[in-house]
N, CA, C, O and the ligand as a Tripos MOL2 file, in Angstrom:
@<TRIPOS>MOLECULE
protein
  305   303    77     0     0
PROTEIN
NO_CHARGES

@<TRIPOS>ATOM
      1 N          48.9700  -40.6590    6.5280 N.3       1 MET1
      2 CA         50.1930  -39.9000    6.2450 C.3       1 MET1
      3 C          50.8360  -39.2710    7.4530 C.2       1 MET1
      4 O          52.0100  -38.9030    7.4250 O.2       1 MET1
      5 N          50.0540  -39.1440    8.5320 N.am      2 LEU2
      6 CA         50.6320  -38.5550    9.7070 C.3       2 LEU2
      7 C          51.3060  -39.5510   10.6540 C.2       2 LEU2
      8 O          51.7130  -39.1600   11.7480 O.2       2 LEU2
      9 N          51.4300  -40.7560   10.2890 N.am      3 GLU3
     10 CA         52.0260  -41.7420   11.2110 C.3       3 GLU3
     11 C          53.4670  -41.4340   11.5500 C.2       3 GLU3
     12 O          53.9710  -41.8830   12.5790 O.2       3 GLU3
     13 N          54.1630  -40.6480   10.6710 N.am      4 ASP4
     14 CA         55.5240  -40.2650   10.9130 C.3       4 ASP4
     15 C          55.7030  -39.2980   12.0670 C.2       4 ASP4
     16 O          56.7960  -39.1070   12.6010 O.2       4 ASP4
     17 N          54.5630  -38.6890   12.4300 N.am      5 LEU5
     18 CA         54.6080  -37.7900   13.5490 C.3       5 LEU5
     19 C          54.7550  -38.4410   14.9240 C.2       5 LEU5
     20 O          55.1080  -37.8000   15.9150 O.2       5 LEU5
     21 N          54.4770  -39.7050   14.9360 N.am      6 GLN6
     22 CA         54.6480  -40.4970   16.1560 C.3       6 GLN6
     23 C          56.0700  -40.4450   16.6640 C.2       6 GLN6
     24 O          56.9870  -40.8730   15.9640 O.2       6 GLN6
     25 N          56.2710  -39.9520   17.8180 N.am      7 ARG7
     26 CA         57.6200  -39.9580   18.3510 C.3       7 ARG7
     27 C          57.9240  -41.3000   18.9780 C.2       7 ARG7
     28 O          57.1090  -41.8110   19.7450 O.2       7 ARG7
     29 N          59.0600  -41.8830   18.6810 N.am      8 PRO8
     30 CA         59.4010  -43.2220   19.1870 C.3       8 PRO8
     31 C          59.9330  -43.1280   20.6140 C.2       8 PRO8
     32 O          60.9940  -43.6780   20.9060 O.2       8 PRO8
     33 N          59.2080  -42.4320   21.5220 N.am      9 LEU9
     34 CA         59.7690  -42.0960   22.7960 C.3       9 LEU9
     35 C          59.4960  -43.1350   23.8990 C.2       9 LEU9
     36 O          60.2760  -43.2730   24.8410 O.2       9 LEU9
     37 N          58.3800  -43.8580   23.7630 N.am     10 ASP10
     38 CA         57.8700  -44.7490   24.8180 C.3      10 ASP10
     39 C          58.9900  -45.7710   25.2570 C.2      10 ASP10
     40 O          59.3170  -45.9020   26.4360 O.2      10 ASP10
     41 N          59.5260  -46.4500   24.2700 N.am     11 GLU11
     42 CA         60.4850  -47.5600   24.5510 C.3      11 GLU11
     43 C          61.8320  -47.0120   25.0540 C.2      11 GLU11
     44 O          62.6560  -47.7690   25.5680 O.2      11 GLU11
     45 N          62.0480  -45.7330   24.9090 N.am     12 VAL12
     46 CA         63.4290  -45.1830   25.2670 C.3      12 VAL12
     47 C          63.3280  -44.3670   26.5840 C.2      12 VAL12
     48 O          64.3290  -43.8260   27.0530 O.2      12 VAL12
     49 N          62.1440  -44.2860   27.1600 N.am     13 GLN13
     50 CA         61.9920  -43.4610   28.3520 C.3      13 GLN13
     51 C          63.0030  -43.8250   29.4580 C.2      13 GLN13
     52 O          63.1210  -44.9690   29.8970 O.2      13 GLN13
     53 N          63.7020  -42.7960   29.8640 N.am     14 GLY14
     54 CA         64.6530  -43.0200   30.9710 C.3      14 GLY14
     55 C          66.0310  -43.2890   30.5300 C.2      14 GLY14
     56 O          66.9570  -43.1920   31.3360 O.2      14 GLY14
     57 N          66.2340  -43.6340   29.2580 N.am     15 CYS15
     58 CA         67.5330  -43.8870   28.6960 C.3      15 CYS15
     59 C          68.1010  -42.6120   28.2310 C.2      15 CYS15
     60 O          67.5530  -42.0170   27.3030 O.2      15 CYS15
     61 N          69.2090  -42.1200   28.8280 N.am     16 LYS16
     62 CA         69.7210  -40.7910   28.5100 C.3      16 LYS16
     63 C          70.3380  -40.7750   27.1100 C.2      16 LYS16
     64 O          70.4880  -39.7100   26.5110 O.2      16 LYS16
     65 N          70.6840  -41.9130   26.6050 N.am     17 VAL17
     66 CA         71.2490  -41.9450   25.2270 C.3      17 VAL17
     67 C          70.1400  -41.9220   24.2010 C.2      17 VAL17
     68 O          70.1000  -41.0780   23.3050 O.2      17 VAL17
     69 N          69.1860  -42.9350   24.3710 N.am     18 LEU18
     70 CA         68.1550  -43.1210   23.3910 C.3      18 LEU18
     71 C          67.1050  -41.9350   23.4670 C.2      18 LEU18
     72 O          66.4890  -41.5860   22.4600 O.2      18 LEU18
     73 N          66.9370  -41.3650   24.6260 N.am     19 GLU19
     74 CA         66.0330  -40.1990   24.7530 C.3      19 GLU19
     75 C          66.6070  -39.0700   23.8800 C.2      19 GLU19
     76 O          65.8690  -38.4370   23.1250 O.2      19 GLU19
     77 N          67.9170  -38.8180   23.9840 N.am     20 ARG20
     78 CA         68.4990  -37.7470   23.2080 C.3      20 ARG20
     79 C          68.3630  -38.0430   21.7450 C.2      20 ARG20
     80 O          68.0120  -37.1520   20.9720 O.2      20 ARG20
     81 N          68.6390  -39.3160   21.3140 N.am     21 VAL21
     82 CA         68.4210  -39.6660   19.9100 C.3      21 VAL21
     83 C          66.9850  -39.4500   19.4750 C.2      21 VAL21
     84 O          66.7350  -38.9250   18.3900 O.2      21 VAL21
     85 N          66.0320  -39.8560   20.3190 N.am     22 ALA22
     86 CA         64.6250  -39.8010   19.9590 C.3      22 ALA22
     87 C          64.1730  -38.3820   19.8680 C.2      22 ALA22
     88 O          63.2640  -38.0840   19.0930 O.2      22 ALA22
     89 N          64.7840  -37.4570   20.6480 N.am     23 GLU23
     90 CA         64.3870  -36.0510   20.6630 C.3      23 GLU23
     91 C          64.7500  -35.3070   19.4080 C.2      23 GLU23
     92 O          64.1360  -34.2870   19.0980 O.2      23 GLU23
     93 N          65.7220  -35.7840   18.6860 N.am     24 HIS24
     94 CA         66.1010  -35.1160   17.4430 C.3      24 HIS24
     95 C          64.9310  -35.1370   16.4910 C.2      24 HIS24
     96 O          64.3020  -36.1800   16.3150 O.2      24 HIS24
     97 N          64.6160  -33.9900   15.8590 N.am     25 PRO25
     98 CA         63.4490  -33.9050   15.0200 C.3      25 PRO25
     99 C          63.4820  -34.8480   13.8190 C.2      25 PRO25
    100 O          62.4180  -35.1900   13.3050 O.2      25 PRO25
    101 N          64.6290  -35.2750   13.3570 N.am     26 ASP26
    102 CA         64.7240  -36.1110   12.1910 C.3      26 ASP26
    103 C          64.7960  -37.6490   12.5520 C.2      26 ASP26
    104 O          64.9030  -38.5180   11.6870 O.2      26 ASP26
    105 N          64.7310  -37.8950   13.8500 N.am     27 THR27
    106 CA         64.9280  -39.3180   14.2010 C.3      27 THR27
    107 C          63.7250  -40.1370   13.8310 C.2      27 THR27
    108 O          62.5740  -39.7390   14.0120 O.2      27 THR27
    109 N          64.0550  -41.3630   13.2760 N.am     28 THR28
    110 CA         63.0020  -42.3330   12.9320 C.3      28 THR28
    111 C          63.1550  -43.5640   13.8220 C.2      28 THR28
    112 O          64.1470  -43.6800   14.5410 O.2      28 THR28
    113 N          62.2370  -44.4420   13.7880 N.am     29 GLU29
    114 CA         62.2830  -45.7250   14.4960 C.3      29 GLU29
    115 C          63.6250  -46.4530   14.1490 C.2      29 GLU29
    116 O          64.3170  -47.0510   14.9740 O.2      29 GLU29
    117 N          63.8890  -46.3250   12.8540 N.am     30 LYS30
    118 CA         65.1010  -47.0170   12.3300 C.3      30 LYS30
    119 C          66.4000  -46.4550   13.0440 C.2      30 LYS30
    120 O          67.3340  -47.1870   13.3730 O.2      30 LYS30
    121 N          66.3730  -45.1340   13.2450 N.am     31 ASP31
    122 CA         67.5230  -44.4980   13.8890 C.3      31 ASP31
    123 C          67.6790  -45.0170   15.3620 C.2      31 ASP31
    124 O          68.7890  -45.2440   15.8440 O.2      31 ASP31
    125 N          66.5500  -45.1840   16.0210 N.am     32 ILE32
    126 CA         66.5940  -45.7070   17.3850 C.3      32 ILE32
    127 C          67.2550  -47.0970   17.3690 C.2      32 ILE32
    128 O          68.0900  -47.4350   18.2080 O.2      32 ILE32
    129 N          66.8180  -47.9050   16.3340 N.am     33 GLU33
    130 CA         67.3530  -49.2580   16.1860 C.3      33 GLU33
    131 C          68.8780  -49.2140   15.9240 C.2      33 GLU33
    132 O          69.6490  -49.9840   16.4980 O.2      33 GLU33
    133 N          69.2790  -48.2830   15.0330 N.am     34 LEU34
    134 CA         70.7130  -48.1150   14.7200 C.3      34 LEU34
    135 C          71.4850  -47.6660   15.9330 C.2      34 LEU34
    136 O          72.5910  -48.1460   16.1820 O.2      34 LEU34
    137 N          70.9000  -46.7260   16.7120 N.am     35 ALA35
    138 CA         71.6160  -46.2310   17.8810 C.3      35 ALA35
    139 C          71.8900  -47.4180   18.8210 C.2      35 ALA35
    140 O          72.9800  -47.5800   19.3680 O.2      35 ALA35
    141 N          70.7970  -48.2690   18.9820 N.am     36 ARG36
    142 CA         70.9910  -49.4430   19.8840 C.3      36 ARG36
    143 C          72.0970  -50.3870   19.3540 C.2      36 ARG36
    144 O          72.8320  -50.9890   20.1370 O.2      36 ARG36
    145 N          72.2030  -50.5040   18.0210 N.am     37 GLN37
    146 CA         73.2620  -51.3020   17.4720 C.3      37 GLN37
    147 C          74.6510  -50.7520   17.7350 C.2      37 GLN37
    148 O          75.5900  -51.4800   18.0550 O.2      37 GLN37
    149 N          74.7470  -49.4070   17.5820 N.am     38 TYR38
    150 CA         76.0760  -48.7750   17.8860 C.3      38 TYR38
    151 C          76.3920  -48.9550   19.3630 C.2      38 TYR38
    152 O          77.5370  -49.2040   19.7400 O.2      38 TYR38
    153 N          75.3810  -48.8300   20.1790 N.am     39 LEU39
    154 CA         75.6580  -49.0050   21.6320 C.3      39 LEU39
    155 C          76.0900  -50.4120   21.9640 C.2      39 LEU39
    156 O          76.8390  -50.6250   22.9170 O.2      39 LEU39
    157 N          75.6340  -51.3650   21.2000 N.am     40 ASP40
    158 CA         75.9970  -52.7440   21.4460 C.3      40 ASP40
    159 C          77.3350  -53.1310   20.7850 C.2      40 ASP40
    160 O          77.9070  -54.1880   21.0530 O.2      40 ASP40
    161 N          77.7890  -52.2560   19.9380 N.am     41 ASP41
    162 CA         79.0470  -52.5390   19.1530 C.3      41 ASP41
    163 C          80.3140  -52.1730   19.9600 C.2      41 ASP41
    164 O          80.5840  -50.9970   20.2040 O.2      41 ASP41
    165 N          81.0920  -53.2120   20.3720 N.am     42 PRO42
    166 CA         82.2740  -52.9490   21.2000 C.3      42 PRO42
    167 C          83.3490  -52.2000   20.4570 C.2      42 PRO42
    168 O          84.2690  -51.6880   21.0940 O.2      42 PRO42
    169 N          83.2860  -52.1080   19.1540 N.am     43 ASN43
    170 CA         84.2550  -51.3050   18.3520 C.3      43 ASN43
    171 C          84.1040  -49.8430   18.5080 C.2      43 ASN43
    172 O          85.0080  -49.0720   18.1840 O.2      43 ASN43
    173 N          82.8860  -49.4190   19.0380 N.am     44 TRP44
    174 CA         82.6850  -48.0200   19.2750 C.3      44 TRP44
    175 C          83.0260  -47.7400   20.7250 C.2      44 TRP44
    176 O          82.3870  -48.2650   21.6370 O.2      44 TRP44
    177 N          84.0540  -46.8970   20.9350 N.am     45 GLY45
    178 CA         84.3060  -46.4400   22.3080 C.3      45 GLY45
    179 C          83.2240  -45.4180   22.7160 C.2      45 GLY45
    180 O          82.6240  -44.7490   21.8750 O.2      45 GLY45
    181 N          83.0030  -45.3270   24.0370 N.am     46 ALA46
    182 CA         81.9800  -44.3900   24.4890 C.3      46 ALA46
    183 C          82.2460  -42.9670   24.0430 C.2      46 ALA46
    184 O          81.3370  -42.2280   23.6630 O.2      46 ALA46
    185 N          83.5610  -42.5930   24.1030 N.am     47 TYR47
    186 CA         83.9030  -41.2250   23.7320 C.3      47 TYR47
    187 C          83.6730  -40.9580   22.2800 C.2      47 TYR47
    188 O          83.0860  -39.9400   21.9120 O.2      47 TYR47
    189 N          84.1460  -41.8970   21.4170 N.am     48 SER48
    190 CA         83.9950  -41.6080   19.9860 C.3      48 SER48
    191 C          82.5540  -41.7150   19.5290 C.2      48 SER48
    192 O          82.1440  -41.0320   18.5900 O.2      48 SER48
    193 N          81.7980  -42.5510   20.1750 N.am     49 LEU49
    194 CA         80.3440  -42.6210   19.9010 C.3      49 LEU49
    195 C          79.6090  -41.3870   20.2710 C.2      49 LEU49
    196 O          78.7550  -40.9190   19.5180 O.2      49 LEU49
    197 N          79.9190  -40.8390   21.4260 N.am     50 ALA50
    198 CA         79.3300  -39.5760   21.8810 C.3      50 ALA50
    199 C          79.6780  -38.5010   20.8940 C.2      50 ALA50
    200 O          78.8260  -37.6780   20.5630 O.2      50 ALA50
    201 N          80.9270  -38.4750   20.4010 N.am     51 ASN51
    202 CA         81.3160  -37.4790   19.4390 C.3      51 ASN51
    203 C          80.5860  -37.6120   18.1090 C.2      51 ASN51
    204 O          80.1970  -36.6230   17.4880 O.2      51 ASN51
    205 N          80.4140  -38.8500   17.6970 N.am     52 ALA52
    206 CA         79.7140  -39.1560   16.4260 C.3      52 ALA52
    207 C          78.3330  -38.7160   16.5310 C.2      52 ALA52
    208 O          77.8160  -38.1100   15.5920 O.2      52 ALA52
    209 N          77.6490  -38.9920   17.6750 N.am     53 PHE53
    210 CA         76.2850  -38.5250   17.8650 C.3      53 PHE53
    211 C          76.2080  -36.9760   17.8260 C.2      53 PHE53
    212 O          75.3070  -36.3910   17.2250 O.2      53 PHE53
    213 N          77.1730  -36.3590   18.4820 N.am     54 ARG54
    214 CA         77.2330  -34.8850   18.5290 C.3      54 ARG54
    215 C          77.3440  -34.3140   17.1380 C.2      54 ARG54
    216 O          76.7390  -33.2800   16.8550 O.2      54 ARG54
    217 N          78.0740  -34.9320   16.2820 N.am     55 ARG55
    218 CA         78.2420  -34.4030   14.8890 C.3      55 ARG55
    219 C          76.9170  -34.4800   14.1770 C.2      55 ARG55
    220 O          76.6980  -33.7250   13.2290 O.2      55 ARG55
    221 N          76.0390  -35.3380   14.5780 N.am     56 LYS56
    222 CA         74.6690  -35.4710   13.9840 C.3      56 LYS56
    223 C          73.6930  -34.5700   14.7080 C.2      56 LYS56
    224 O          72.4930  -34.6150   14.4400 O.2      56 LYS56
    225 N          74.1900  -33.7480   15.6250 N.am     57 GLY57
    226 CA         73.2950  -32.8710   16.3680 C.3      57 GLY57
    227 C          72.6260  -33.4200   17.6110 C.2      57 GLY57
    228 O          71.7050  -32.8210   18.1640 O.2      57 GLY57
    229 N          73.1290  -34.6110   18.0480 N.am     58 ILE58
    230 CA         72.5490  -35.2590   19.1840 C.3      58 ILE58
    231 C          73.5870  -35.2100   20.3390 C.2      58 ILE58
    232 O          74.6580  -35.8130   20.2710 O.2      58 ILE58
    233 N          73.2050  -34.4530   21.4120 N.am     59 ASN59
    234 CA         74.1250  -34.2890   22.5350 C.3      59 ASN59
    235 C          74.0100  -35.3720   23.5550 C.2      59 ASN59
    236 O          73.1370  -35.3340   24.4220 O.2      59 ASN59
    237 N          74.8870  -36.3430   23.4610 N.am     60 VAL60
    238 CA         74.9000  -37.4660   24.3640 C.3      60 VAL60
    239 C          76.2130  -37.4420   25.1370 C.2      60 VAL60
    240 O          77.2770  -37.3020   24.5340 O.2      60 VAL60
    241 N          76.1580  -37.5750   26.4390 N.am     61 HIS61
    242 CA         77.3210  -37.6300   27.2500 C.3      61 HIS61
    243 C          77.8880  -39.0300   27.2210 C.2      61 HIS61
    244 O          77.1520  -40.0160   27.2150 O.2      61 HIS61
    245 N          79.2530  -39.1070   27.2010 N.am     62 LYS62
    246 CA         79.8710  -40.4790   27.1230 C.3      62 LYS62
    247 C          79.5040  -41.2920   28.3410 C.2      62 LYS62
    248 O          79.3430  -42.5090   28.2620 O.2      62 LYS62
    249 N          79.3690  -40.6080   29.4840 N.am     63 ASP63
    250 CA         78.9540  -41.3720   30.7100 C.3      63 ASP63
    251 C          77.5840  -41.9850   30.5660 C.2      63 ASP63
    252 O          77.3390  -43.0430   31.1450 O.2      63 ASP63
    253 N          76.6600  -41.3670   29.8090 N.am     64 SER64
    254 CA         75.3770  -41.9620   29.5630 C.3      64 SER64
    255 C          75.5550  -43.2370   28.7240 C.2      64 SER64
    256 O          74.8350  -44.2180   28.9160 O.2      64 SER64
    257 N          76.4500  -43.2160   27.8600 N.am     65 ILE65
    258 CA         76.6790  -44.3720   27.0220 C.3      65 ILE65
    259 C          77.3040  -45.5130   27.8270 C.2      65 ILE65
    260 O          76.9500  -46.6790   27.6560 O.2      65 ILE65
    261 N          78.2320  -45.1550   28.6990 N.am     66 THR66
    262 CA         78.8260  -46.1380   29.5930 C.3      66 THR66
    263 C          77.7290  -46.7860   30.5210 C.2      66 THR66
    264 O          77.6720  -47.9960   30.7370 O.2      66 THR66
    265 N          76.8800  -45.8690   31.0370 N.am     67 ARG67
    266 CA         75.8500  -46.3810   31.9210 C.3      67 ARG67
    267 C          74.8990  -47.3560   31.2490 C.2      67 ARG67
    268 O          74.5060  -48.3830   31.8010 O.2      67 ARG67
    269 N          74.5460  -46.9700   30.0050 N.am     68 HIS68
    270 CA         73.7430  -47.8680   29.1800 C.3      68 HIS68
    271 C          74.3900  -49.2300   28.9640 C.2      68 HIS68
    272 O          73.7530  -50.2760   29.0860 O.2      68 HIS68
    273 N          75.7020  -49.1770   28.6340 N.am     69 ARG69
    274 CA         76.4230  -50.3960   28.3940 C.3      69 ARG69
    275 C          76.5990  -51.2730   29.5850 C.2      69 ARG69
    276 O          76.6550  -52.4980   29.4770 O.2      69 ARG69
    277 N          76.6910  -50.6150   30.7770 N.am     70 GLU70
    278 CA         76.7630  -51.4320   31.9810 C.3      70 GLU70
    279 C          75.4080  -51.8500   32.5030 C.2      70 GLU70
    280 O          75.2690  -52.3850   33.6030 O.2      70 GLU70
    281 N          74.4020  -51.5810   31.6620 N.am     71 LYS71
    282 CA         73.0040  -51.9920   31.9680 C.3      71 LYS71
    283 C          72.4590  -51.3440   33.2660 C.2      71 LYS71
    284 O          71.5800  -51.8760   33.9450 O.2      71 LYS71
    285 N          73.0490  -50.1410   33.5670 N.am     72 ARG72
    286 CA         72.5580  -49.4000   34.7170 C.3      72 ARG72
    287 C          71.6060  -48.3790   34.1720 C.2      72 ARG72
    288 O          71.5870  -47.2420   34.6430 O.2      72 ARG72
    289 N          70.7930  -48.7580   33.1700 N.am     73 CYS73
    290 CA         69.9690  -47.8230   32.4630 C.3      73 CYS73
    291 C          68.5430  -48.4270   32.3520 C.2      73 CYS73
    292 O          68.3840  -49.6220   32.1040 O.2      73 CYS73
    293 N          67.5490  -47.5990   32.5350 N.am     74 PRO74
    294 CA         66.1200  -48.1980   32.6030 C.3      74 PRO74
    295 C          65.6420  -48.8220   31.3010 C.2      74 PRO74
    296 O          64.6070  -49.4880   31.3010 O.2      74 PRO74
    297 N          66.3440  -48.6370   30.2000 N.am     75 CYS75
    298 CA         65.8120  -49.1750   28.9360 C.3      75 CYS75
    299 C          66.0800  -50.5990   28.7680 C.2      75 CYS75
    300 O          65.6070  -51.1730   27.7870 O.2      75 CYS75
    301 N          66.8320  -51.2690   29.6720 N.am     76 TRP76
    302 CA         67.0930  -52.6820   29.5140 C.3      76 TRP76
    303 C          65.9220  -53.5390   30.0350 C.2      76 TRP76
    304 O          65.9820  -54.7670   29.9750 O.2      76 TRP76
    305 ZN         69.8030  -47.1770   27.7870 Zn       77 ZN77
@<TRIPOS>BOND
     1     1     2 1
     2     2     3 1
     3     3     4 2
     4     3     5 am
     5     5     6 1
     6     6     7 1
     7     7     8 2
     8     7     9 am
     9     9    10 1
    10    10    11 1
    11    11    12 2
    12    11    13 am
    13    13    14 1
    14    14    15 1
    15    15    16 2
    16    15    17 am
    17    17    18 1
    18    18    19 1
    19    19    20 2
    20    19    21 am
    21    21    22 1
    22    22    23 1
    23    23    24 2
    24    23    25 am
    25    25    26 1
    26    26    27 1
    27    27    28 2
    28    27    29 am
    29    29    30 1
    30    30    31 1
    31    31    32 2
    32    31    33 am
    33    33    34 1
    34    34    35 1
    35    35    36 2
    36    35    37 am
    37    37    38 1
    38    38    39 1
    39    39    40 2
    40    39    41 am
    41    41    42 1
    42    42    43 1
    43    43    44 2
    44    43    45 am
    45    45    46 1
    46    46    47 1
    47    47    48 2
    48    47    49 am
    49    49    50 1
    50    50    51 1
    51    51    52 2
    52    51    53 am
    53    53    54 1
    54    54    55 1
    55    55    56 2
    56    55    57 am
    57    57    58 1
    58    58    59 1
    59    59    60 2
    60    59    61 am
    61    61    62 1
    62    62    63 1
    63    63    64 2
    64    63    65 am
    65    65    66 1
    66    66    67 1
    67    67    68 2
    68    67    69 am
    69    69    70 1
    70    70    71 1
    71    71    72 2
    72    71    73 am
    73    73    74 1
    74    74    75 1
    75    75    76 2
    76    75    77 am
    77    77    78 1
    78    78    79 1
    79    79    80 2
    80    79    81 am
    81    81    82 1
    82    82    83 1
    83    83    84 2
    84    83    85 am
    85    85    86 1
    86    86    87 1
    87    87    88 2
    88    87    89 am
    89    89    90 1
    90    90    91 1
    91    91    92 2
    92    91    93 am
    93    93    94 1
    94    94    95 1
    95    95    96 2
    96    95    97 am
    97    97    98 1
    98    98    99 1
    99    99   100 2
   100    99   101 am
   101   101   102 1
   102   102   103 1
   103   103   104 2
   104   103   105 am
   105   105   106 1
   106   106   107 1
   107   107   108 2
   108   107   109 am
   109   109   110 1
   110   110   111 1
   111   111   112 2
   112   111   113 am
   113   113   114 1
   114   114   115 1
   115   115   116 2
   116   115   117 am
   117   117   118 1
   118   118   119 1
   119   119   120 2
   120   119   121 am
   121   121   122 1
   122   122   123 1
   123   123   124 2
   124   123   125 am
   125   125   126 1
   126   126   127 1
   127   127   128 2
   128   127   129 am
   129   129   130 1
   130   130   131 1
   131   131   132 2
   132   131   133 am
   133   133   134 1
   134   134   135 1
   135   135   136 2
   136   135   137 am
   137   137   138 1
   138   138   139 1
   139   139   140 2
   140   139   141 am
   141   141   142 1
   142   142   143 1
   143   143   144 2
   144   143   145 am
   145   145   146 1
   146   146   147 1
   147   147   148 2
   148   147   149 am
   149   149   150 1
   150   150   151 1
   151   151   152 2
   152   151   153 am
   153   153   154 1
   154   154   155 1
   155   155   156 2
   156   155   157 am
   157   157   158 1
   158   158   159 1
   159   159   160 2
   160   159   161 am
   161   161   162 1
   162   162   163 1
   163   163   164 2
   164   163   165 am
   165   165   166 1
   166   166   167 1
   167   167   168 2
   168   167   169 am
   169   169   170 1
   170   170   171 1
   171   171   172 2
   172   171   173 am
   173   173   174 1
   174   174   175 1
   175   175   176 2
   176   175   177 am
   177   177   178 1
   178   178   179 1
   179   179   180 2
   180   179   181 am
   181   181   182 1
   182   182   183 1
   183   183   184 2
   184   183   185 am
   185   185   186 1
   186   186   187 1
   187   187   188 2
   188   187   189 am
   189   189   190 1
   190   190   191 1
   191   191   192 2
   192   191   193 am
   193   193   194 1
   194   194   195 1
   195   195   196 2
   196   195   197 am
   197   197   198 1
   198   198   199 1
   199   199   200 2
   200   199   201 am
   201   201   202 1
   202   202   203 1
   203   203   204 2
   204   203   205 am
   205   205   206 1
   206   206   207 1
   207   207   208 2
   208   207   209 am
   209   209   210 1
   210   210   211 1
   211   211   212 2
   212   211   213 am
   213   213   214 1
   214   214   215 1
   215   215   216 2
   216   215   217 am
   217   217   218 1
   218   218   219 1
   219   219   220 2
   220   219   221 am
   221   221   222 1
   222   222   223 1
   223   223   224 2
   224   223   225 am
   225   225   226 1
   226   226   227 1
   227   227   228 2
   228   227   229 am
   229   229   230 1
   230   230   231 1
   231   231   232 2
   232   231   233 am
   233   233   234 1
   234   234   235 1
   235   235   236 2
   236   235   237 am
   237   237   238 1
   238   238   239 1
   239   239   240 2
   240   239   241 am
   241   241   242 1
   242   242   243 1
   243   243   244 2
   244   243   245 am
   245   245   246 1
   246   246   247 1
   247   247   248 2
   248   247   249 am
   249   249   250 1
   250   250   251 1
   251   251   252 2
   252   251   253 am
   253   253   254 1
   254   254   255 1
   255   255   256 2
   256   255   257 am
   257   257   258 1
   258   258   259 1
   259   259   260 2
   260   259   261 am
   261   261   262 1
   262   262   263 1
   263   263   264 2
   264   263   265 am
   265   265   266 1
   266   266   267 1
   267   267   268 2
   268   267   269 am
   269   269   270 1
   270   270   271 1
   271   271   272 2
   272   271   273 am
   273   273   274 1
   274   274   275 1
   275   275   276 2
   276   275   277 am
   277   277   278 1
   278   278   279 1
   279   279   280 2
   280   279   281 am
   281   281   282 1
   282   282   283 1
   283   283   284 2
   284   283   285 am
   285   285   286 1
   286   286   287 1
   287   287   288 2
   288   287   289 am
   289   289   290 1
   290   290   291 1
   291   291   292 2
   292   291   293 am
   293   293   294 1
   294   294   295 1
   295   295   296 2
   296   295   297 am
   297   297   298 1
   298   298   299 1
   299   299   300 2
   300   299   301 am
   301   301   302 1
   302   302   303 1
   303   303   304 2
@<TRIPOS>SUBSTRUCTURE
     1 MET1         2 RESIDUE 1 A MET
     2 LEU2         6 RESIDUE 1 A LEU
     3 GLU3        10 RESIDUE 1 A GLU
     4 ASP4        14 RESIDUE 1 A ASP
     5 LEU5        18 RESIDUE 1 A LEU
     6 GLN6        22 RESIDUE 1 A GLN
     7 ARG7        26 RESIDUE 1 A ARG
     8 PRO8        30 RESIDUE 1 A PRO
     9 LEU9        34 RESIDUE 1 A LEU
    10 ASP10       38 RESIDUE 1 A ASP
    11 GLU11       42 RESIDUE 1 A GLU
    12 VAL12       46 RESIDUE 1 A VAL
    13 GLN13       50 RESIDUE 1 A GLN
    14 GLY14       54 RESIDUE 1 A GLY
    15 CYS15       58 RESIDUE 1 A CYS
    16 LYS16       62 RESIDUE 1 A LYS
    17 VAL17       66 RESIDUE 1 A VAL
    18 LEU18       70 RESIDUE 1 A LEU
    19 GLU19       74 RESIDUE 1 A GLU
    20 ARG20       78 RESIDUE 1 A ARG
    21 VAL21       82 RESIDUE 1 A VAL
    22 ALA22       86 RESIDUE 1 A ALA
    23 GLU23       90 RESIDUE 1 A GLU
    24 HIS24       94 RESIDUE 1 A HIS
    25 PRO25       98 RESIDUE 1 A PRO
    26 ASP26      102 RESIDUE 1 A ASP
    27 THR27      106 RESIDUE 1 A THR
    28 THR28      110 RESIDUE 1 A THR
    29 GLU29      114 RESIDUE 1 A GLU
    30 LYS30      118 RESIDUE 1 A LYS
    31 ASP31      122 RESIDUE 1 A ASP
    32 ILE32      126 RESIDUE 1 A ILE
    33 GLU33      130 RESIDUE 1 A GLU
    34 LEU34      134 RESIDUE 1 A LEU
    35 ALA35      138 RESIDUE 1 A ALA
    36 ARG36      142 RESIDUE 1 A ARG
    37 GLN37      146 RESIDUE 1 A GLN
    38 TYR38      150 RESIDUE 1 A TYR
    39 LEU39      154 RESIDUE 1 A LEU
    40 ASP40      158 RESIDUE 1 A ASP
    41 ASP41      162 RESIDUE 1 A ASP
    42 PRO42      166 RESIDUE 1 A PRO
    43 ASN43      170 RESIDUE 1 A ASN
    44 TRP44      174 RESIDUE 1 A TRP
    45 GLY45      178 RESIDUE 1 A GLY
    46 ALA46      182 RESIDUE 1 A ALA
    47 TYR47      186 RESIDUE 1 A TYR
    48 SER48      190 RESIDUE 1 A SER
    49 LEU49      194 RESIDUE 1 A LEU
    50 ALA50      198 RESIDUE 1 A ALA
    51 ASN51      202 RESIDUE 1 A ASN
    52 ALA52      206 RESIDUE 1 A ALA
    53 PHE53      210 RESIDUE 1 A PHE
    54 ARG54      214 RESIDUE 1 A ARG
    55 ARG55      218 RESIDUE 1 A ARG
    56 LYS56      222 RESIDUE 1 A LYS
    57 GLY57      226 RESIDUE 1 A GLY
    58 ILE58      230 RESIDUE 1 A ILE
    59 ASN59      234 RESIDUE 1 A ASN
    60 VAL60      238 RESIDUE 1 A VAL
    61 HIS61      242 RESIDUE 1 A HIS
    62 LYS62      246 RESIDUE 1 A LYS
    63 ASP63      250 RESIDUE 1 A ASP
    64 SER64      254 RESIDUE 1 A SER
    65 ILE65      258 RESIDUE 1 A ILE
    66 THR66      262 RESIDUE 1 A THR
    67 ARG67      266 RESIDUE 1 A ARG
    68 HIS68      270 RESIDUE 1 A HIS
    69 ARG69      274 RESIDUE 1 A ARG
    70 GLU70      278 RESIDUE 1 A GLU
    71 LYS71      282 RESIDUE 1 A LYS
    72 ARG72      286 RESIDUE 1 A ARG
    73 CYS73      290 RESIDUE 1 A CYS
    74 PRO74      294 RESIDUE 1 A PRO
    75 CYS75      298 RESIDUE 1 A CYS
    76 TRP76      302 RESIDUE 1 A TRP
    77 ZN77       305 GROUP 0 **** ****
């Protein structure tokens, strides 16, 4: 029953976007997966995606999103 306490942090280490997502207390593995999908989705601008994360209580800078998208991010 305690398996949910496992923080999905290992695979996101160094990624300023996914780290912030993983740090949120309600984040699940599924959320990490969804965050990756949003990051891959060209319909989401960096600015609006940062705002959408912020509304969920996740403070991500749009530059971190851009950096991730340009693959200048350790999570690739
Ligand atoms: Zn990344």
